[in-house]
MIKE-705852 format. One record per residue (C-alpha): x, y, z; chain; residue number from 1; residue in three letters. Coordinates in nm, 2 decimals. Each point is the difference from the previous one (the first is absolute). Layout:
N
NODE;east;north;up;chain;n;res
NODE;X;Y;Z;A;NUM;ala
...
//
This chain:
503
NODE;east;north;up;chain;n;res
NODE;3.80;-10.86;-25.71;A;1;met
NODE;-0.37;-0.09;0.01;A;2;ile
NODE;-0.12;-0.22;0.29;A;3;ile
NODE;-0.36;-0.12;-0.02;A;4;asp
NODE;-0.11;-0.24;0.28;A;5;thr
NODE;-0.37;-0.01;-0.10;A;6;asp
NODE;-0.01;-0.16;-0.34;A;7;leu
NODE;-0.27;-0.25;-0.07;A;8;arg
NODE;0.04;-0.26;-0.28;A;9;val
NODE;-0.31;-0.19;-0.11;A;10;pro
NODE;0.01;-0.38;-0.02;A;11;ala
NODE;-0.20;-0.19;-0.25;A;12;ala
NODE;-0.27;-0.10;0.25;A;13;asp
NODE;-0.05;0.35;0.14;A;14;gly
NODE;0.24;-0.03;0.29;A;15;ser
NODE;0.22;0.30;0.06;A;16;val
NODE;0.37;-0.04;0.06;A;17;leu
NODE;0.16;0.27;0.22;A;18;ala
NODE;0.32;0.13;-0.16;A;19;thr
NODE;0.28;0.24;0.09;A;20;asp
NODE;0.21;0.17;-0.26;A;21;leu
NODE;0.35;0.16;0.04;A;22;tyr
NODE;0.08;0.17;-0.32;A;23;leu
NODE;0.32;0.20;-0.05;A;24;pro
NODE;0.05;0.23;-0.30;A;25;gln
NODE;0.12;-0.17;-0.32;A;26;asp
NODE;-0.03;-0.35;0.13;A;27;ala
NODE;0.09;-0.26;-0.26;A;28;his
NODE;-0.09;-0.30;0.20;A;29;ala
NODE;-0.29;-0.10;0.23;A;30;leu
NODE;0.03;-0.27;0.27;A;31;val
NODE;-0.32;-0.17;0.12;A;32;ile
NODE;-0.05;-0.17;0.34;A;33;val
NODE;-0.33;-0.17;0.08;A;34;arg
NODE;-0.01;-0.10;0.36;A;35;thr
NODE;-0.23;-0.14;0.26;A;36;pro
NODE;0.20;0.15;0.28;A;37;tyr
NODE;-0.12;0.36;-0.02;A;38;asp
NODE;0.12;0.24;-0.27;A;39;arg
NODE;0.05;0.27;0.27;A;40;ala
NODE;0.28;-0.21;0.15;A;41;ala
NODE;0.19;0.04;-0.32;A;42;leu
NODE;0.00;0.38;-0.03;A;43;arg
NODE;0.37;0.02;0.08;A;44;arg
NODE;0.06;-0.24;-0.29;A;45;asp
NODE;-0.22;0.21;-0.23;A;46;gly
NODE;0.19;0.31;0.09;A;47;leu
NODE;0.33;-0.17;-0.04;A;48;gly
NODE;-0.08;-0.11;-0.35;A;49;trp
NODE;-0.13;0.35;-0.09;A;50;ala
NODE;0.31;0.17;0.14;A;51;arg
NODE;0.20;-0.23;-0.23;A;52;ala
NODE;-0.19;0.13;-0.30;A;53;gly
NODE;-0.22;-0.31;-0.03;A;54;ile
NODE;-0.38;0.01;0.04;A;55;ala
NODE;-0.16;-0.24;0.25;A;56;ala
NODE;-0.35;-0.12;0.01;A;57;leu
NODE;-0.10;-0.19;0.32;A;58;ile
NODE;-0.34;-0.17;0.02;A;59;gln
NODE;-0.19;-0.19;0.26;A;60;asp
NODE;-0.12;-0.33;-0.14;A;61;val
NODE;-0.37;-0.07;-0.01;A;62;arg
NODE;-0.17;-0.01;0.34;A;63;gly
NODE;0.30;0.13;0.19;A;64;arg
NODE;0.03;0.34;0.18;A;65;tyr
NODE;-0.13;0.27;-0.24;A;66;gly
NODE;-0.12;-0.24;-0.28;A;67;ser
NODE;-0.36;-0.13;-0.02;A;68;thr
NODE;-0.10;-0.35;-0.08;A;69;gly
NODE;0.06;-0.32;0.19;A;70;ile
NODE;0.36;-0.11;0.09;A;71;trp
NODE;0.06;-0.35;-0.13;A;72;gln
NODE;0.38;-0.07;0.00;A;73;pro
NODE;0.13;-0.10;-0.34;A;74;tyr
NODE;-0.33;0.07;-0.17;A;75;ala
NODE;-0.09;0.29;-0.24;A;76;his
NODE;0.36;0.12;-0.02;A;77;glu
NODE;0.04;-0.06;-0.37;A;78;arg
NODE;-0.33;0.16;-0.09;A;79;ala
NODE;0.07;0.30;0.22;A;80;asp
NODE;0.35;0.03;-0.15;A;81;ala
NODE;-0.17;0.02;-0.34;A;82;thr
NODE;-0.24;0.27;0.13;A;83;ala
NODE;0.30;0.20;0.12;A;84;leu
NODE;0.19;-0.03;-0.33;A;85;leu
NODE;-0.32;0.11;-0.18;A;86;thr
NODE;-0.03;0.30;0.23;A;87;trp
NODE;0.36;0.09;-0.05;A;88;leu
NODE;-0.03;0.00;-0.37;A;89;ala
NODE;-0.24;0.29;0.03;A;90;his
NODE;0.22;0.21;0.23;A;91;gln
NODE;0.20;0.27;-0.18;A;92;pro
NODE;0.28;-0.02;0.26;A;93;trp
NODE;0.07;-0.38;-0.04;A;94;thr
NODE;0.37;-0.05;-0.09;A;95;pro
NODE;0.10;-0.22;-0.29;A;96;asp
NODE;0.17;-0.26;0.23;A;97;his
NODE;-0.19;-0.19;0.27;A;98;val
NODE;0.17;-0.22;0.26;A;99;val
NODE;-0.19;-0.23;0.23;A;100;ala
NODE;0.15;-0.01;0.35;A;101;val
NODE;-0.09;-0.19;0.32;A;102;gly
NODE;0.11;-0.21;0.30;A;103;ala
NODE;-0.18;-0.30;0.14;A;104;ser
NODE;-0.37;0.00;-0.11;A;105;tyr
NODE;0.08;0.32;-0.20;A;106;ala
NODE;0.26;-0.19;-0.20;A;107;ala
NODE;-0.28;-0.24;-0.11;A;108;trp
NODE;-0.21;0.30;-0.11;A;109;thr
NODE;0.30;0.13;-0.19;A;110;ala
NODE;0.02;-0.31;-0.20;A;111;trp
NODE;-0.37;0.00;-0.06;A;112;ala
NODE;0.03;0.36;-0.13;A;113;leu
NODE;0.29;-0.10;-0.23;A;114;ala
NODE;-0.20;-0.30;-0.14;A;115;leu
NODE;-0.31;0.22;-0.06;A;116;glu
NODE;0.21;0.28;-0.14;A;117;gly
NODE;0.22;-0.17;-0.26;A;118;ile
NODE;0.14;0.27;-0.22;A;119;gly
NODE;-0.10;0.27;0.25;A;120;arg
NODE;0.20;-0.11;0.31;A;121;val
NODE;0.37;0.01;-0.07;A;122;his
NODE;0.16;-0.14;0.32;A;123;gly
NODE;-0.07;-0.18;0.33;A;124;val
NODE;0.17;0.04;0.34;A;125;ile
NODE;-0.10;-0.31;0.20;A;126;ser
NODE;0.11;-0.03;0.36;A;127;met
NODE;-0.07;-0.29;0.24;A;128;val
NODE;-0.30;-0.10;-0.22;A;129;pro
NODE;-0.30;-0.18;0.17;A;130;ala
NODE;-0.13;-0.19;-0.30;A;131;thr
NODE;-0.34;-0.12;0.09;A;132;gly
NODE;-0.21;-0.10;0.30;A;133;ile
NODE;0.07;-0.37;-0.03;A;134;his
NODE;0.36;0.03;-0.11;A;135;ala
NODE;0.10;0.23;0.30;A;136;val
NODE;-0.19;-0.20;0.26;A;137;asn
NODE;0.11;-0.36;-0.08;A;138;his
NODE;0.32;-0.19;0.02;A;139;thr
NODE;-0.02;-0.33;-0.19;A;140;ala
NODE;-0.38;0.02;0.03;A;141;gly
NODE;0.02;0.06;0.38;A;142;ile
NODE;-0.16;0.31;0.14;A;143;leu
NODE;0.25;0.26;0.12;A;144;arg
NODE;-0.21;0.04;0.31;A;145;leu
NODE;0.17;0.29;0.18;A;146;ala
NODE;0.05;0.20;-0.32;A;147;glu
NODE;-0.36;-0.03;-0.12;A;148;his
NODE;-0.16;0.06;0.34;A;149;leu
NODE;0.21;0.31;0.06;A;150;thr
NODE;-0.04;0.15;-0.34;A;151;trp
NODE;-0.37;-0.07;-0.02;A;152;trp
NODE;-0.06;0.14;0.35;A;153;ser
NODE;0.19;0.32;-0.10;A;154;glu
NODE;-0.09;0.06;-0.36;A;155;his
NODE;-0.22;-0.27;-0.16;A;156;gly
NODE;-0.34;0.12;0.08;A;157;gln
NODE;-0.16;0.34;0.00;A;158;gly
NODE;0.11;0.35;-0.12;A;159;pro
NODE;0.25;0.08;0.28;A;160;ile
NODE;0.29;-0.21;0.13;A;161;ser
NODE;-0.01;-0.12;0.36;A;162;arg
NODE;0.37;0.02;0.07;A;163;thr
NODE;-0.01;-0.08;0.37;A;164;ala
NODE;-0.26;-0.28;-0.01;A;165;leu
NODE;0.23;-0.31;-0.04;A;166;pro
NODE;0.21;0.10;0.30;A;167;ala
NODE;-0.30;0.08;0.21;A;168;ala
NODE;-0.17;-0.33;-0.10;A;169;ala
NODE;0.31;-0.20;0.10;A;170;leu
NODE;0.04;0.19;0.32;A;171;ala
NODE;-0.36;-0.07;0.10;A;172;ala
NODE;0.03;-0.36;-0.11;A;173;asp
NODE;0.36;-0.13;0.00;A;174;pro
NODE;-0.13;-0.34;-0.12;A;175;gly
NODE;-0.17;0.14;-0.30;A;176;leu
NODE;0.21;-0.18;-0.26;A;177;tyr
NODE;-0.06;-0.33;0.18;A;178;his
NODE;-0.38;0.02;-0.02;A;179;arg
NODE;-0.18;-0.27;-0.20;A;180;leu
NODE;-0.14;-0.05;-0.25;A;181;pro
NODE;0.22;0.23;-0.20;A;182;ile
NODE;-0.27;0.11;-0.23;A;183;arg
NODE;-0.19;0.16;0.29;A;184;glu
NODE;0.29;0.21;0.13;A;185;leu
NODE;-0.16;0.31;-0.15;A;186;gly
NODE;-0.26;0.00;0.27;A;187;ala
NODE;0.27;0.08;0.26;A;188;his
NODE;0.15;0.30;-0.18;A;189;leu
NODE;-0.21;0.27;0.18;A;190;gly
NODE;-0.20;0.10;-0.31;A;191;phe
NODE;-0.23;-0.17;-0.25;A;192;glu
NODE;0.27;-0.16;-0.22;A;193;ala
NODE;-0.26;-0.14;-0.24;A;194;arg
NODE;0.24;-0.09;-0.28;A;195;gln
NODE;0.34;-0.07;0.16;A;196;trp
NODE;-0.05;-0.37;-0.05;A;197;trp
NODE;-0.20;-0.02;-0.33;A;198;pro
NODE;0.26;0.19;-0.20;A;199;val
NODE;0.27;-0.26;0.08;A;200;val
NODE;-0.23;-0.31;0.04;A;201;ser
NODE;0.13;-0.33;-0.14;A;202;asp
NODE;-0.35;-0.03;-0.15;A;203;asp
NODE;-0.03;0.22;-0.31;A;204;pro
NODE;-0.38;0.00;0.04;A;205;ala
NODE;0.04;0.21;0.31;A;206;glu
NODE;0.20;0.28;-0.17;A;207;his
NODE;-0.21;0.32;0.02;A;208;pro
NODE;0.15;0.13;-0.33;A;209;trp
NODE;0.23;-0.11;-0.27;A;210;gln
NODE;0.34;0.17;0.05;A;211;pro
NODE;0.17;0.14;-0.31;A;212;glu
NODE;0.34;-0.14;-0.09;A;213;val
NODE;0.32;0.14;-0.15;A;214;val
NODE;0.13;-0.32;-0.15;A;215;asp
NODE;0.34;-0.11;-0.12;A;216;ala
NODE;-0.11;-0.03;-0.36;A;217;glu
NODE;-0.12;0.36;-0.01;A;218;ser
NODE;0.32;0.13;0.16;A;219;leu
NODE;0.22;-0.20;-0.24;A;220;arg
NODE;-0.18;0.17;-0.29;A;221;ala
NODE;0.03;0.35;0.15;A;222;leu
NODE;0.27;0.20;-0.17;A;223;ser
NODE;0.06;0.27;0.26;A;224;ile
NODE;0.29;0.13;0.20;A;225;ala
NODE;0.00;-0.10;0.37;A;226;ser
NODE;0.17;0.06;0.33;A;227;leu
NODE;-0.04;-0.27;0.26;A;228;his
NODE;0.08;0.05;0.37;A;229;val
NODE;-0.02;-0.27;0.26;A;230;gly
NODE;0.15;-0.11;0.33;A;231;gly
NODE;0.16;-0.33;0.12;A;232;trp
NODE;-0.23;0.02;0.31;A;233;tyr
NODE;-0.32;0.07;-0.20;A;234;asp
NODE;-0.23;-0.30;-0.02;A;235;pro
NODE;-0.11;0.12;-0.35;A;236;phe
NODE;0.36;-0.01;-0.14;A;237;leu
NODE;-0.09;-0.30;-0.23;A;238;pro
NODE;-0.25;0.23;-0.18;A;239;ala
NODE;0.27;0.27;-0.04;A;240;thr
NODE;0.24;-0.25;-0.16;A;241;leu
NODE;-0.27;-0.16;-0.21;A;242;asp
NODE;-0.12;0.33;-0.14;A;243;gln
NODE;0.36;0.10;-0.07;A;244;trp
NODE;0.06;-0.32;-0.19;A;245;arg
NODE;-0.34;0.00;-0.18;A;246;gln
NODE;-0.05;0.36;-0.13;A;247;val
NODE;0.05;0.02;-0.37;A;248;gly
NODE;0.15;-0.35;-0.03;A;249;ala
NODE;-0.21;-0.07;-0.31;A;250;asp
NODE;0.02;0.35;-0.15;A;251;ala
NODE;0.17;0.03;-0.33;A;252;pro
NODE;0.26;0.21;0.17;A;253;gln
NODE;0.05;-0.04;0.37;A;254;arg
NODE;-0.07;0.32;0.18;A;255;pro
NODE;0.25;0.15;0.26;A;256;pro
NODE;-0.04;-0.14;0.35;A;257;arg
NODE;0.18;0.09;0.32;A;258;arg
NODE;0.00;-0.20;0.33;A;259;leu
NODE;0.09;0.13;0.34;A;260;ile
NODE;-0.02;-0.24;0.30;A;261;val
NODE;0.14;0.10;0.34;A;262;gly
NODE;-0.01;-0.13;0.36;A;263;pro
NODE;-0.34;0.15;0.05;A;264;trp
NODE;-0.34;-0.12;0.12;A;265;ala
NODE;-0.34;0.08;-0.16;A;266;his
NODE;0.00;0.35;0.14;A;267;ala
NODE;0.31;0.09;-0.21;A;268;leu
NODE;0.14;0.20;0.30;A;269;ser
NODE;0.30;0.11;-0.21;A;270;ser
NODE;0.14;0.26;0.01;A;271;pro
NODE;-0.11;0.07;0.36;A;272;his
NODE;0.17;-0.30;0.17;A;273;thr
NODE;0.24;-0.28;-0.08;A;274;ala
NODE;-0.17;-0.23;0.26;A;275;thr
NODE;-0.27;-0.26;-0.04;A;276;val
NODE;-0.11;-0.16;0.32;A;277;gly
NODE;0.32;-0.11;0.18;A;278;asp
NODE;0.23;0.02;-0.31;A;279;arg
NODE;0.21;0.30;-0.09;A;280;his
NODE;0.13;0.02;-0.36;A;281;his
NODE;0.23;0.30;0.00;A;282;gly
NODE;-0.06;0.35;-0.14;A;283;pro
NODE;0.08;-0.09;-0.36;A;284;asp
NODE;-0.32;-0.22;-0.01;A;285;ser
NODE;-0.21;0.31;0.01;A;286;arg
NODE;-0.10;0.15;-0.33;A;287;leu
NODE;-0.19;0.33;-0.08;A;288;pro
NODE;-0.28;-0.18;-0.17;A;289;leu
NODE;-0.19;0.32;-0.07;A;290;gly
NODE;0.28;0.15;-0.20;A;291;arg
NODE;0.07;-0.33;-0.18;A;292;ile
NODE;-0.36;0.00;-0.12;A;293;gln
NODE;0.02;0.36;-0.12;A;294;val
NODE;0.32;-0.07;-0.19;A;295;gln
NODE;-0.15;-0.31;-0.15;A;296;trp
NODE;-0.30;0.20;-0.14;A;297;val
NODE;0.25;0.27;-0.13;A;298;arg
NODE;0.20;-0.27;-0.17;A;299;asp
NODE;-0.32;-0.14;-0.15;A;300;leu
NODE;-0.08;0.34;-0.15;A;301;leu
NODE;0.35;0.00;-0.15;A;302;asp
NODE;-0.08;-0.35;-0.15;A;303;ala
NODE;0.28;-0.14;0.21;A;304;asp
NODE;-0.14;-0.18;0.30;A;305;pro
NODE;0.26;-0.21;0.18;A;306;pro
NODE;0.02;-0.38;0.00;A;307;thr
NODE;0.17;-0.25;0.23;A;308;gly
NODE;-0.01;-0.11;0.36;A;309;glu
NODE;0.11;0.16;0.33;A;310;ser
NODE;-0.01;-0.24;0.29;A;311;leu
NODE;0.11;0.04;0.36;A;312;tyr
NODE;0.00;-0.35;0.16;A;313;pro
NODE;-0.05;-0.05;0.37;A;314;ile
NODE;0.33;0.00;0.17;A;315;gly
NODE;0.17;0.18;-0.30;A;316;ala
NODE;0.20;0.32;0.01;A;317;ser
NODE;-0.10;0.15;-0.33;A;318;gly
NODE;-0.22;0.00;-0.30;A;319;trp
NODE;0.06;-0.25;-0.29;A;320;gln
NODE;-0.15;-0.14;-0.32;A;321;ser
NODE;-0.15;-0.34;0.00;A;322;trp
NODE;0.29;-0.24;0.01;A;323;pro
NODE;0.03;-0.33;-0.19;A;324;ser
NODE;-0.06;-0.29;0.23;A;325;ser
NODE;0.03;-0.38;0.00;A;326;ala
NODE;-0.24;-0.25;0.17;A;327;pro
NODE;0.14;-0.16;0.31;A;328;thr
NODE;-0.16;-0.31;0.16;A;329;cys
NODE;0.01;-0.10;0.36;A;330;leu
NODE;-0.15;-0.30;0.17;A;331;trp
NODE;-0.13;-0.03;0.36;A;332;pro
NODE;0.20;-0.25;0.20;A;333;ala
NODE;-0.09;-0.21;0.30;A;334;pro
NODE;0.23;0.20;0.22;A;335;asp
NODE;-0.19;0.32;-0.06;A;336;gly
NODE;0.24;0.15;-0.26;A;337;thr
NODE;-0.03;0.10;-0.36;A;338;leu
NODE;0.25;-0.19;-0.21;A;339;thr
NODE;0.11;-0.03;-0.36;A;340;asp
NODE;-0.11;-0.37;-0.03;A;341;ser
NODE;-0.31;-0.19;0.07;A;342;ala
NODE;-0.04;-0.26;0.28;A;343;val
NODE;-0.25;-0.25;-0.14;A;344;val
NODE;-0.24;-0.21;0.20;A;345;gly
NODE;-0.04;0.23;0.30;A;346;val
NODE;-0.31;0.17;0.12;A;347;thr
NODE;-0.07;0.26;0.27;A;348;arg
NODE;-0.33;0.08;0.17;A;349;asp
NODE;-0.15;0.30;0.18;A;350;tyr
NODE;-0.33;0.02;0.17;A;351;arg
NODE;-0.20;0.31;-0.09;A;352;tyr
NODE;-0.30;0.12;0.21;A;353;asp
NODE;-0.20;0.29;-0.16;A;354;pro
NODE;-0.14;0.08;0.35;A;355;arg
NODE;0.36;0.12;0.08;A;356;asp
NODE;0.10;0.13;-0.34;A;357;pro
NODE;0.35;0.09;-0.11;A;358;tyr
NODE;0.02;0.38;0.04;A;359;pro
NODE;0.07;0.22;-0.30;A;360;ser
NODE;0.21;0.31;0.01;A;361;ser
NODE;-0.01;0.34;-0.17;A;362;leu
NODE;0.24;0.07;-0.28;A;363;pro
NODE;0.34;0.12;0.13;A;364;gly
NODE;-0.10;-0.07;0.36;A;365;his
NODE;0.20;-0.25;0.22;A;366;ala
NODE;-0.17;-0.34;-0.02;A;367;his
NODE;-0.05;-0.12;0.36;A;368;thr
NODE;-0.21;-0.32;0.00;A;369;pro
NODE;0.15;-0.13;0.32;A;370;gly
NODE;0.07;-0.37;0.07;A;371;thr
NODE;-0.23;-0.21;-0.20;A;372;arg
NODE;-0.02;-0.37;-0.11;A;373;gly
NODE;-0.21;0.05;-0.31;A;374;asp
NODE;0.27;0.07;-0.25;A;375;thr
NODE;0.29;-0.16;-0.18;A;376;leu
NODE;0.31;0.22;-0.04;A;377;arg
NODE;0.30;-0.05;-0.23;A;378;phe
NODE;0.29;0.25;0.02;A;379;thr
NODE;0.28;0.07;-0.24;A;380;leu
NODE;0.32;0.03;0.20;A;381;pro
NODE;0.17;0.34;-0.01;A;382;arg
NODE;0.18;0.05;-0.33;A;383;gln
NODE;0.35;0.14;-0.06;A;384;his
NODE;-0.13;0.26;-0.24;A;385;thr
NODE;-0.34;0.19;0.00;A;386;pro
NODE;-0.30;-0.16;-0.16;A;387;leu
NODE;-0.16;0.22;-0.26;A;388;arg
NODE;-0.35;-0.14;-0.07;A;389;val
NODE;-0.21;0.19;-0.25;A;390;ile
NODE;-0.31;-0.12;-0.18;A;391;gly
NODE;-0.27;-0.26;0.08;A;392;thr
NODE;0.10;-0.30;0.21;A;393;pro
NODE;-0.19;-0.33;-0.06;A;394;val
NODE;-0.06;-0.29;0.24;A;395;leu
NODE;-0.06;-0.34;-0.15;A;396;his
NODE;-0.18;-0.17;0.29;A;397;leu
NODE;-0.11;-0.36;0.06;A;398;val
NODE;-0.24;-0.01;0.29;A;399;thr
NODE;-0.29;-0.20;0.14;A;400;ser
NODE;-0.27;0.04;0.27;A;401;ala
NODE;-0.30;-0.22;0.08;A;402;pro
NODE;-0.24;0.30;-0.03;A;403;val
NODE;-0.03;0.31;-0.22;A;404;pro
NODE;0.25;0.26;0.12;A;405;ala
NODE;0.21;0.30;-0.09;A;406;asp
NODE;0.38;-0.01;-0.05;A;407;arg
NODE;0.20;0.32;0.06;A;408;val
NODE;0.36;0.06;-0.07;A;409;ala
NODE;0.21;0.29;0.11;A;410;leu
NODE;0.35;0.12;-0.08;A;411;leu
NODE;0.16;0.15;0.31;A;412;ile
NODE;0.32;0.20;0.05;A;413;glu
NODE;0.14;-0.03;0.36;A;414;thr
NODE;0.24;0.28;0.07;A;415;thr
NODE;0.31;-0.02;0.22;A;416;ala
NODE;-0.20;0.11;0.31;A;417;asp
NODE;-0.26;-0.27;-0.05;A;418;gly
NODE;-0.27;0.22;-0.15;A;419;thr
NODE;-0.21;-0.17;-0.26;A;420;glu
NODE;-0.15;0.17;-0.31;A;421;phe
NODE;-0.23;-0.17;-0.25;A;422;val
NODE;0.13;0.07;-0.35;A;423;leu
NODE;-0.26;-0.18;-0.20;A;424;ala
NODE;-0.30;-0.23;0.04;A;425;asp
NODE;-0.22;-0.23;-0.19;A;426;thr
NODE;-0.30;-0.23;0.07;A;427;ala
NODE;-0.22;-0.27;-0.15;A;428;ala
NODE;-0.33;-0.15;0.10;A;429;ser
NODE;0.00;-0.38;-0.06;A;430;leu
NODE;-0.25;-0.29;0.03;A;431;pro
NODE;0.07;-0.29;0.22;A;432;ala
NODE;0.27;-0.24;-0.12;A;433;gly
NODE;0.35;0.02;-0.14;A;434;arg
NODE;0.08;0.28;-0.24;A;435;his
NODE;0.29;0.12;-0.21;A;436;arg
NODE;-0.04;0.37;-0.04;A;437;val
NODE;0.20;0.30;-0.12;A;438;thr
NODE;-0.04;0.31;0.22;A;439;leu
NODE;0.12;0.34;-0.13;A;440;thr
NODE;0.12;0.25;0.26;A;441;phe
NODE;-0.06;0.37;0.00;A;442;ser
NODE;0.28;0.18;-0.19;A;443;pro
NODE;0.31;0.08;0.21;A;444;val
NODE;0.32;0.20;-0.04;A;445;ala
NODE;0.24;-0.03;0.29;A;446;val
NODE;0.36;0.00;0.08;A;447;glu
NODE;0.06;-0.24;0.29;A;448;ile
NODE;0.33;0.07;0.18;A;449;pro
NODE;0.23;-0.26;0.12;A;450;thr
NODE;-0.12;0.07;0.36;A;451;thr
NODE;-0.36;-0.11;-0.09;A;452;ser
NODE;-0.16;-0.33;-0.08;A;453;thr
NODE;-0.28;-0.09;-0.24;A;454;leu
NODE;-0.27;-0.24;0.12;A;455;thr
NODE;-0.28;-0.18;-0.17;A;456;leu
NODE;-0.30;-0.04;0.23;A;457;leu
NODE;-0.29;-0.23;-0.07;A;458;leu
NODE;-0.33;0.02;0.20;A;459;thr
NODE;-0.38;-0.02;-0.05;A;460;gly
NODE;-0.11;0.36;0.03;A;461;gly
NODE;0.09;0.37;0.00;A;462;trp
NODE;-0.25;0.18;0.22;A;463;phe
NODE;-0.17;0.25;-0.01;A;464;pro
NODE;0.16;0.08;-0.33;A;465;ala
NODE;-0.17;-0.31;-0.15;A;466;leu
NODE;-0.34;-0.14;0.11;A;467;ala
NODE;0.03;-0.32;0.19;A;468;arg
NODE;-0.07;-0.34;-0.15;A;469;his
NODE;-0.22;-0.21;0.24;A;470;pro
NODE;0.18;-0.32;-0.10;A;471;gln
NODE;-0.34;-0.17;-0.04;A;472;thr
NODE;-0.22;-0.06;-0.30;A;473;asp
NODE;-0.20;0.32;0.08;A;474;glu
NODE;0.03;0.30;-0.22;A;475;asn
NODE;0.27;0.23;0.14;A;476;arg
NODE;-0.23;0.30;0.02;A;477;tyr
NODE;-0.30;-0.17;0.15;A;478;arg
NODE;0.18;-0.23;0.25;A;479;ala
NODE;-0.06;0.05;0.37;A;480;thr
NODE;0.23;-0.29;0.11;A;481;thr
NODE;0.38;-0.02;-0.04;A;482;leu
NODE;0.20;-0.32;0.04;A;483;ala
NODE;0.37;-0.08;0.03;A;484;pro
NODE;0.18;-0.23;-0.26;A;485;ala
NODE;0.34;-0.13;-0.07;A;486;thr
NODE;0.17;0.12;-0.32;A;487;his
NODE;0.28;-0.21;-0.15;A;488;thr
NODE;0.28;0.13;-0.23;A;489;val
NODE;0.21;-0.23;-0.22;A;490;gln
NODE;0.35;0.16;0.03;A;491;leu
NODE;0.18;-0.16;-0.29;A;492;gly
NODE;-0.27;0.09;-0.25;A;493;ala
NODE;-0.04;0.36;0.14;A;494;thr
NODE;0.24;0.27;-0.12;A;495;arg
NODE;0.03;0.37;0.01;A;496;leu
NODE;0.10;0.18;-0.31;A;497;gln
NODE;0.10;0.37;0.01;A;498;phe
NODE;0.16;0.24;-0.24;A;499;pro
NODE;0.35;0.09;0.11;A;500;leu
NODE;0.14;0.32;-0.15;A;501;ala
NODE;0.32;-0.04;-0.19;A;502;lys
NODE;0.32;0.20;0.07;A;503;gly
//
């Protein structure tokens, strides 16, 4: 085996991309990982690939760790992928088969490599993909405040990650997320966060660079085998499912695709633990993801990559394929239940105050908002058989408010001991007045036992996961004043539709 941790790949503009190579004898495939999180942190992965007889090339993206240039997230990646492929074409050891591999940001660079290397890249392994700076940091156009502030503090600026900075900043200033205006929060992070706001600004004129995209049209035309790995607790799961559905859809012959989704968060803790937050999923929920990737590449070399889906729903006891489902509709009733028929002509109100915002919870963690008066709750009574919900629930909502405001909806499982877990969420930012809107929840797969209940919760915020709306005419990100307002929901015209698995 040859190990070279001091390779330098030239980019088109003269930047130098630091690269490690793990090259076993007689390698017939090469996996490529391009990461902003330090190639040295992936040495165990590189050795694992090489010991399996597969060469591995791991590269720091531009401006990070050993690579020169300026780090601008989601910029330059396609051009630098082209430079790497050009360099590989001149290396005598380059195997005939190249596979792009990555998780999170590196999944995006893997797709960039595949699109720049059509005919030269033969497969993609995409895990928990972070698909663009605006896509990962917004829900329904609302800034995912905690996510962006944390990621940018750690990784968004400069050559080296500041892994302890967000926790230190919050410890020094527990009210950090509450500071106004939102666009100036970067001044309180403990370093010169020059671009944390411009990169996600609602004004495109402020964007410091034009991010690259990996768009649906390009993926649909891409005829390449792919393995997709995601988690039900991962906020980027919609991207995993979208890419799985899109890749090769318009190709003359649909390429093989495999999907694996388990009860995991973004960190993909499998196979090390079966627990996420306060939820335990049993030992069968753990998978040897490294060995699965190796076998997938070997199958690709044999021209027989697997297809199909392997899913482990929350609350399940084993893996399954994607079941057929039927849409089920429930209506909120005046008595606080969810029923199978509408009660017309009835409204319910709640008063929402962004100065005391409804608290968000982390995926898999117990949801403990305390006693609050700023919500409407509608609960489906315990059922005689378990509920198997799998897919993307939809809320058809008729609502009004005298001011511009957000609407947030949560689907909550309450277990036998009273613990609440948020299963899915959705949001919308609406002008003043009455609106009929359709809100699409995050994807969910859950088996709700007969000892648990399912609740639809409606409120006006989800903080600090989402940036607060001031409930005034001021711009959300420039506002320095927040005001309470009454939100009204028309019950008979509002309905929850969710996919109920058959069988």
